[in-house]
Every structure is written in C-alpha cells, then in structure tokens.
DSSP file (Angstrom, degrees, kcal/mol; ACC not computed):
  #  RESIDUE AA STRUCTURE BP1 BP2  ACC     N-H-->O    O-->H-N    N-H-->O    O-->H-N    TCO  KAPPA ALPHA  PHI   PSI    X-CA   Y-CA   Z-CA
    1    1 A X    >         0   0    0      0, 0.0     3,-1.8     0, 0.0     4,-0.2   0.000 360.0 360.0 360.0 136.1   98.2   69.8   95.8
    2    2 A X  G >   +     0   0    0      1,-0.3     3,-2.1     2,-0.2     4,-0.3   0.864 360.0  70.4 -58.0 -34.8   97.4   66.1   96.4
    3    3 A X  G 3  S+     0   0    0      1,-0.3    -1,-0.3     2,-0.1     3,-0.2   0.764 104.0  39.6 -58.6 -23.0   94.1   66.6   94.9
    4    4 A X  G X  S+     0   0    0     -3,-1.8     3,-2.1     1,-0.1    -1,-0.3   0.203  79.7 115.8-107.1  14.5   95.7   67.0   91.5
    5    5 A X  T <  S+     0   0    0     -3,-2.1    -1,-0.1     1,-0.3    -2,-0.1   0.716  82.8  38.7 -55.3 -29.0   98.3   64.3   91.9
    6    6 A X  T 3  S+     0   0    0     -4,-0.3     2,-0.3    -3,-0.2    -1,-0.3   0.281  90.2 111.5-108.4  12.2   96.9   62.1   89.1
    7    7 A X  S <  S-     0   0    0     -3,-2.1    16,-0.1     1,-0.1    15,-0.1  -0.670  73.6-117.8 -83.4 133.9   96.1   65.1   86.8
    8    8 A X        -     0   0    0     -2,-0.3    13,-1.8    14,-0.1     2,-0.3  -0.360  29.1-158.6 -69.7 154.0   98.3   65.1   83.7
    9    9 A X  E     -A   20   0A   0     11,-0.2     2,-0.3    95,-0.1    11,-0.2  -0.922   7.3-170.0-129.6 156.3  100.7   68.1   83.2
   10   10 A X  E     -A   19   0A   0      9,-2.2     9,-2.3    -2,-0.3     2,-0.4  -0.959   9.0-145.8-138.8 162.3  102.3   69.4   80.0
   11   11 A X  E     -A   18   0A   0     -2,-0.3     2,-0.4     7,-0.2     5,-0.2  -0.966  11.5-131.6-128.2 147.3  104.9   71.9   79.3
   12   12 A X        -     0   0    0      3,-1.5    -2,-0.0     5,-0.7     5,-0.0  -0.797  12.6-138.6 -96.9 137.0  105.4   74.3   76.5
   13   13 A X  S    S+     0   0    0     -2,-0.4     3,-0.2     1,-0.2    -1,-0.1   0.823 107.7  37.6 -59.5 -31.0  108.8   74.6   74.8
   14   14 A X  S    S+     0   0    0      1,-0.3     2,-0.4    -3,-0.0    -1,-0.2   0.633 125.2  38.0 -92.0 -19.5  108.4   78.4   74.7
   15   15 A X        -     0   0    0      2,-0.1    -3,-1.5     1,-0.1    -1,-0.3  -0.938  69.5-162.0-138.7 107.7  106.7   78.8   77.9
   16   16 A X        +     0   0    0     -2,-0.4    -3,-0.1    -5,-0.2    -1,-0.1   0.342  49.1 124.2 -84.3   6.3  108.1   76.5   80.7
   17   17 A X        -     0   0    0      1,-0.1    -5,-0.7    -6,-0.0     2,-0.4  -0.369  67.1-119.1 -59.9 148.5  105.0   76.9   83.0
   18   18 A X  E     -A   11   0A   0     -7,-0.1     2,-0.4    -9,-0.1    -7,-0.2  -0.810  31.4-162.2 -89.5 134.2  103.4   73.6   83.9
   19   19 A X  E     -A   10   0A   0     -9,-2.3    -9,-2.2    -2,-0.4     2,-0.4  -0.947  15.5-130.6-120.0 131.9   99.8   73.4   82.6
   20   20 A X  E     -A    9   0A   0     -2,-0.4   -11,-0.2   -11,-0.2     2,-0.1  -0.699  24.4-140.3 -81.8 134.1   97.2   71.0   83.8
   21   21 A X        -     0   0    0    -13,-1.8     2,-0.2    -2,-0.4   -13,-0.1  -0.356  36.4 -75.9 -87.0 176.5   95.4   69.3   81.0
   22   22 A X        -     0   0    0     -2,-0.1     2,-0.5     1,-0.1    -1,-0.1  -0.485  45.2-128.8 -74.5 137.6   91.7   68.5   81.1
   23   23 A X        -     0   0    0     -2,-0.2     2,-0.4    -3,-0.1    -1,-0.1  -0.735  21.2-149.9 -86.3 130.1   90.8   65.6   83.3
   24   24 A X        -     0   0    0     -2,-0.5     2,-0.4    74,-0.2    77,-0.1  -0.871   5.3-155.4-104.7 135.9   88.6   63.1   81.5
   25   25 A X        -     0   0    0     -2,-0.4     2,-0.1    76,-0.1    73,-0.1  -0.870  18.9-119.3-111.5 139.2   86.1   61.0   83.5
   26   26 A X        -     0   0    0     -2,-0.4     2,-0.3    68,-0.2    72,-0.1  -0.379  31.4-102.4 -72.1 152.4   84.9   57.6   82.3
   27   27 A X        -     0   0    0     -2,-0.1     2,-0.7    70,-0.1    -1,-0.1  -0.610  33.7-147.4 -69.8 137.8   81.3   56.9   81.5
   28   28 A X        -     0   0    0     -2,-0.3     3,-0.1    36,-0.3    -1,-0.0  -0.864  13.1-158.1-116.6 101.6   79.7   55.0   84.3
   29   29 A X        -     0   0    0     -2,-0.7     2,-0.2     1,-0.1    36,-0.0  -0.234  29.5 -87.8 -74.0 164.9   77.1   52.7   83.2
   30   30 A X        -     0   0    0     56,-0.1     2,-0.3     2,-0.0    -1,-0.1  -0.491  41.1-159.4 -74.5 142.1   74.3   51.3   85.4
   31   31 A X    >   -     0   0    0     -2,-0.2     3,-1.4    -3,-0.1    -1,-0.0  -0.888  25.8-127.2-118.3 150.7   75.0   48.2   87.3
   32   32 A X  T 3  S+     0   0    0     -2,-0.3    -1,-0.1     1,-0.3    -2,-0.0   0.782 112.7  51.1 -65.3 -21.4   72.5   45.8   88.8
   33   33 A X  T 3  S+     0   0    0      2,-0.1    -1,-0.3    54,-0.1    55,-0.2   0.339  84.0 126.6 -99.7   6.0   74.2   46.1   92.3
   34   34 A X    <   -     0   0    0     -3,-1.4     2,-0.4    53,-0.1    52,-0.2  -0.180  58.3-126.0 -58.4 157.9   74.1   50.0   92.2
   35   35 A X  E     -B   85   0B   0     50,-2.9    50,-3.4     2,-0.0     2,-0.5  -0.916  17.8-158.6-111.8 132.7   72.5   51.7   95.2
   36   36 A X  E     +B   84   0B   0     -2,-0.4     2,-0.3    48,-0.2    48,-0.2  -0.946  18.1 171.3-112.2 131.4   69.6   54.3   94.8
   37   37 A X  E     -B   83   0B   0     46,-2.1    46,-3.1    -2,-0.5     2,-0.6  -0.944  33.7-124.9-134.9 156.4   69.0   56.8   97.5
   38   38 A X  E     -B   82   0B   0     -2,-0.3    44,-0.2    44,-0.2     2,-0.1  -0.911  35.1-130.6-101.3 125.1   66.8   59.8   98.0
   39   39 A X        -     0   0    0     42,-2.8    41,-3.0    -2,-0.6     2,-0.3  -0.417  18.5-155.3 -76.5 152.5   68.9   62.8   99.1
   40   40 A X    >   -     0   0    0     39,-0.2     3,-2.4    40,-0.1    37,-0.2  -0.721  41.0 -65.3-118.5 171.2   68.0   65.0  102.1
   41   41 A X  T 3  S+     0   0    0     -2,-0.3     3,-0.1     1,-0.2    -1,-0.1  -0.329 122.8  22.1 -59.9 130.1   68.9   68.5  102.9
   42   42 A X  T 3  S+     0   0    0      1,-0.4    -1,-0.2    35,-0.3     2,-0.2   0.302  81.6 143.3  96.9 -10.2   72.7   69.0  103.4
   43   43 A X    <   -     0   0    0     -3,-2.4    34,-1.2    34,-0.1    -1,-0.4  -0.490  28.9-172.1 -65.3 130.7   73.7   65.8  101.4
   44   44 A X  B  >  -C   76   0C   0     -2,-0.2     4,-2.5    32,-0.2    32,-0.2  -0.928  30.6-122.7-125.4 150.6   76.9   66.7   99.6
   45   45 A X  H  > S+     0   0    0     30,-3.4     4,-2.0    -2,-0.4    17,-0.1   0.851 110.9  51.1 -63.2 -35.2   78.6   64.5   97.0
   46   46 A X  H  > S+     0   0    0     29,-0.2     4,-1.6     2,-0.2    -1,-0.2   0.834 110.2  48.4 -75.4 -28.5   81.8   64.3   98.8
   47   47 A X  H  > S+     0   0    0      2,-0.2     4,-2.2    -3,-0.2    -2,-0.2   0.890 110.3  52.2 -70.4 -39.7   80.2   63.3  102.1
   48   48 A X  H  X S+     0   0    0     -4,-2.5     4,-2.9     2,-0.2     5,-0.4   0.898 108.7  51.2 -60.5 -43.6   78.2   60.6  100.2
   49   49 A X  H  X>S+     0   0    0     -4,-2.0     4,-2.7    -5,-0.2     6,-1.2   0.899 109.1  51.9 -59.3 -38.9   81.5   59.3   98.7
   50   50 A X  H  X5S+     0   0    0     -4,-1.6     4,-1.6     4,-0.2    -2,-0.2   0.946 113.9  42.8 -61.1 -48.6   83.0   59.2  102.2
   51   51 A X  H  <5S+     0   0    0     -4,-2.2    -2,-0.2     1,-0.2    -1,-0.2   0.940 125.3  31.8 -65.7 -50.1   80.0   57.2  103.5
   52   52 A X  H  <5S+     0   0    0     -4,-2.9    -2,-0.2     1,-0.1    -1,-0.2   0.791 136.3  21.8 -78.8 -31.6   79.7   54.8  100.6
   53   53 A X  H  <5S-     0   0    0     -4,-2.7    -3,-0.2    -5,-0.4    -2,-0.2   0.487  92.9-125.3-116.3  -6.6   83.4   54.5   99.4
   54   54 A X  S  <<S+     0   0    0     -4,-1.6    -4,-0.2    -5,-0.5     2,-0.2   0.826  88.1  90.1  57.9  33.7   85.3   55.5  102.6
   55   55 A X    >   -     0   0    0     -6,-1.2     3,-1.7    -9,-0.1    -1,-0.1  -0.704  59.2-165.1-162.4 104.3   87.0   58.0  100.4
   56   56 A X  G >  S+     0   0    0      1,-0.3     3,-1.2    -2,-0.2    -7,-0.2   0.744  87.0  71.9 -60.3 -24.6   85.7   61.7   99.9
   57   57 A X  G 3  S+     0   0    0      1,-0.3     3,-0.4     2,-0.1    -1,-0.3   0.547  83.9  70.7 -73.2  -6.7   88.0   62.1   96.8
   58   58 A X  G X>  +     0   0    0     -3,-1.7     3,-1.5     1,-0.2     4,-0.8   0.112  61.1 115.4 -86.9  19.1   85.8   59.8   94.9
   59   59 A X  H <>  +     0   0    0     -3,-1.2     4,-2.5     1,-0.3     3,-0.3   0.803  65.0  67.2 -58.3 -30.1   83.1   62.4   94.8
   60   60 A X  H 3> S+     0   0    0     -3,-0.4     4,-2.7     1,-0.2    -1,-0.3   0.772  90.4  62.3 -69.1 -24.3   83.4   62.5   91.0
   61   61 A X  H <> S+     0   0    0     -3,-1.5     4,-0.9     2,-0.2    -1,-0.2   0.889 109.7  40.2 -64.5 -42.8   82.0   58.9   90.6
   62   62 A X  H  X S+     0   0    0     -4,-0.8     4,-0.7    -3,-0.3    -2,-0.2   0.911 116.9  49.1 -71.5 -41.7   78.7   59.9   92.2
   63   63 A X  H >< S+     0   0    0     -4,-2.5     3,-0.8     1,-0.2     7,-0.2   0.916 112.4  46.5 -62.5 -39.9   78.6   63.2   90.4
   64   64 A X  H >< S+     0   0    0     -4,-2.7     3,-0.5     1,-0.2   -36,-0.3   0.772 110.1  56.2 -73.5 -24.5   79.4   61.7   87.0
   65   65 A X  H 3< S+     0   0    0     -4,-0.9    -1,-0.2     1,-0.2    -2,-0.2   0.587 113.4  41.3 -78.2 -16.2   76.8   58.9   87.7
   66   66 A X  T XX  +     0   0    0     -3,-0.8     3,-1.6    -4,-0.7     4,-1.2  -0.381  66.6 157.4-132.3  56.0   74.1   61.6   88.2
   67   67 A X  T <4 S+     0   0    0     -3,-0.5    -1,-0.1     1,-0.3    -2,-0.1   0.769  77.8  47.7 -62.5 -27.3   74.7   64.3   85.5
   68   68 A X  T 34 S+     0   0    0      1,-0.2    -1,-0.3    -3,-0.1     3,-0.1   0.586 110.6  51.1 -88.0  -7.3   71.1   65.7   85.7
   69   69 A X  T <4 S+     0   0    0     -3,-1.6     9,-0.5     1,-0.2     2,-0.3   0.684 118.0  22.6 -98.2 -18.2   71.0   65.9   89.5
   70   70 A X     <  -     0   0    0     -4,-1.2     2,-0.3    -7,-0.2    -1,-0.2  -0.996  61.9-148.2-151.2 150.0   74.2   67.8   90.0
   71   71 A X    >   -     0   0    0     -2,-0.3     3,-1.7     5,-0.3     5,-0.1  -0.776  33.7-110.4-115.9 164.3   76.5   70.1   88.1
   72   72 A X  T 3  S+     0   0    0     -2,-0.3    -1,-0.0     1,-0.3    -8,-0.0   0.603 109.9  70.6 -70.5  -7.0   80.3   70.4   88.7
   73   73 A X  T 3  S+     0   0    0      2,-0.0     2,-0.3     0, 0.0    -1,-0.3   0.384 101.3  40.5 -92.9   5.3   80.0   73.8   90.2
   74   74 A X    <   -     0   0    0     -3,-1.7   -30,-0.0     2,-0.1   -29,-0.0  -0.966  59.7-146.9-146.6 160.4   78.3   72.6   93.4
   75   75 A X  S    S+     0   0    0     -2,-0.3   -30,-3.4     2,-0.1     2,-0.2   0.490  74.3  91.4-101.6  -7.8   78.7   69.7   95.9
   76   76 A X  B     -C   44   0C   0    -32,-0.2    -5,-0.3   -31,-0.1     2,-0.2  -0.637  57.0-154.2-102.6 147.2   75.0   69.6   96.7
   77   77 A X        -     0   0    0    -34,-1.2     2,-0.5    -2,-0.2   -35,-0.3  -0.665  37.3 -96.7-102.0 167.7   72.0   67.7   95.4
   78   78 A X    >   -     0   0    0     -9,-0.5     3,-2.0    -2,-0.2   -39,-0.3  -0.751  46.6-105.3 -85.8 131.2   68.4   69.0   95.6
   79   79 A X  T 3  S+     0   0    0     -2,-0.5   -39,-0.2     1,-0.2     3,-0.1  -0.269 104.1  27.7 -52.9 129.9   66.6   67.4   98.5
   80   80 A X  T 3  S+     0   0    0    -41,-3.0    -1,-0.2     1,-0.4     2,-0.2   0.223  87.4 127.0  97.1 -15.8   64.1   64.7   97.4
   81   81 A X    <   -     0   0    0     -3,-2.0   -42,-2.8   -42,-0.1     2,-0.5  -0.517  57.9-131.3 -78.7 148.5   65.9   63.7   94.3
   82   82 A X  E     -B   38   0B   0    -44,-0.2     2,-0.3    -2,-0.2   -44,-0.2  -0.835  31.0-175.6 -95.9 132.1   66.7   60.1   93.8
   83   83 A X  E     -B   37   0B   0    -46,-3.1   -46,-2.1    -2,-0.5     2,-0.5  -0.878  22.4-122.3-127.0 162.4   70.4   59.5   92.8
   84   84 A X  E     -B   36   0B   0     -2,-0.3     2,-0.6   -48,-0.2   -48,-0.2  -0.864  16.8-165.3-106.0 132.3   72.4   56.5   91.8
   85   85 A X  E     -B   35   0B   0    -50,-3.4   -50,-2.9    -2,-0.5     3,-0.1  -0.956  25.9-125.2-114.8 110.4   75.5   55.5   93.7
   86   86 A X        -     0   0    0     -2,-0.6   -52,-0.1   -52,-0.2     5,-0.1  -0.257  40.0 -95.0 -56.4 141.1   77.6   52.9   91.8
   87   87 A X    >   -     0   0    0      1,-0.2     3,-1.9     3,-0.1     4,-0.3  -0.233  23.3-124.9 -57.2 142.1   78.3   49.9   94.0
   88   88 A X  G >  S+     0   0    0      1,-0.3     3,-1.1     2,-0.2     4,-0.4   0.784 111.1  68.4 -48.8 -30.9   81.5   49.8   96.0
   89   89 A X  G 3  S+     0   0    0      1,-0.2    -1,-0.3   -56,-0.1     3,-0.3   0.778  99.5  49.2 -63.1 -22.3   82.2   46.5   94.3
   90   90 A X  G <> S+     0   0    0     -3,-1.9     4,-1.9     1,-0.2    -1,-0.2   0.472  84.1  93.9 -90.3  -7.5   82.6   48.5   91.0
   91   91 A X  H <> S+     0   0    0     -3,-1.1     4,-2.7    -4,-0.3     5,-0.2   0.825  79.5  52.5 -67.7 -37.0   85.0   51.1   92.2
   92   92 A X  H  > S+     0   0    0     -4,-0.4     4,-1.9    -3,-0.3    -1,-0.2   0.915 112.5  47.1 -67.3 -38.7   88.3   49.5   91.3
   93   93 A X  H  > S+     0   0    0     -4,-0.2     4,-2.1    -3,-0.2    -2,-0.2   0.891 112.6  49.5 -67.6 -40.1   87.1   49.0   87.7
   94   94 A X  H  X S+     0   0    0     -4,-1.9     4,-2.4     2,-0.2    -2,-0.2   0.917 113.0  46.9 -62.1 -47.5   85.8   52.7   87.6
   95   95 A X  H  X S+     0   0    0     -4,-2.7     4,-2.7     1,-0.2    -2,-0.2   0.870 110.0  53.3 -64.6 -34.3   89.2   54.0   88.9
   96   96 A X  H  X S+     0   0    0     -4,-1.9     4,-1.8     2,-0.2    -1,-0.2   0.906 109.5  48.4 -69.5 -40.6   91.1   51.8   86.5
   97   97 A X  H  X S+     0   0    0     -4,-2.1     4,-1.6     2,-0.2    -2,-0.2   0.879 111.6  50.9 -70.8 -32.9   89.1   53.3   83.6
   98   98 A X  H  X S+     0   0    0     -4,-2.4     4,-1.6     1,-0.2    -2,-0.2   0.956 110.4  48.6 -67.3 -47.0   89.7   56.8   84.9
   99   99 A X  H  < S+     0   0    0     -4,-2.7    -2,-0.2     1,-0.2    -1,-0.2   0.871 108.8  52.0 -56.9 -36.7   93.4   56.2   85.1
  100  100 A X  H >< S+     0   0    0     -4,-1.8     3,-0.8     1,-0.2    -1,-0.2   0.850 110.3  50.4 -69.5 -34.6   93.7   54.8   81.6
  101  101 A X  H 3< S+     0   0    0     -4,-1.6    -1,-0.2     1,-0.2    -2,-0.2   0.814 116.6  40.7 -74.7 -27.0   91.9   57.9   80.3
  102  102 A X  T 3< S+     0   0    0     -4,-1.6    -1,-0.2    -5,-0.1    -2,-0.2  -0.023  78.9 148.9-114.9  28.6   94.3   60.2   82.1
  103  103 A X    <         0   0    0     -3,-0.8   -95,-0.1     1,-0.1    -3,-0.1  -0.295 360.0 360.0 -61.5 144.5   97.7   58.5   81.6
  104  104 A X              0   0    0    -96,-0.1    -1,-0.1   -97,-0.0   -95,-0.1   0.426 360.0 360.0 -70.6 360.0  100.6   60.9   81.5
C-alpha cells in the first residue's frame, strides 16, 4: 500500500515474513507562524491536512501537534476545541525530521 511506502521493514532470518517496524514521529514544537483554529462538527484531521497542506497524507502532523485533542484511533476532533496547525512554511522541515527518524 502506498500509505506505508516510507515505513521501514525488517525480515527475520528464521521467518522470512516482512514486518513493519514502528513508525516514529518527530516532536513538533510551536512556531510563531502556526495557525490556530476552532474545529467544527465534522472536521477531520485528514481533511484539515488537505486544506492547509494540500496533502491529506500529512494528517499525522496535525494529529501529533495536538496530542490532547485527538487520539490516533480517530480522525475527528471535538467541536469547539482550539487546535494548532503547524505553518505550511514548516512542513518540509517536519517531513525531513520524520524521514530521518524512519530511515531504513
């Protein structure tokens, strides 16, 4: 699946099955150019990533930036909560940190 294309894999000498290793996400510090929004009913993390980054696969950046507002088992925020969206100007640096943490 394309969704896991950057996820590391390992193989066992005794068991040749490919196993996906744990994906590690970088800490995303606050930036002065970050965007703060109040979510409304139906706002999903992947849709917000599409709106702000033009790429829904970057949902994890918004999710990781708001650990108390969303859990990894859902895509939805609670309506009325204020969340932080890291500035699109910071995305290349965040992705670079992600890739360095998850090198094969």
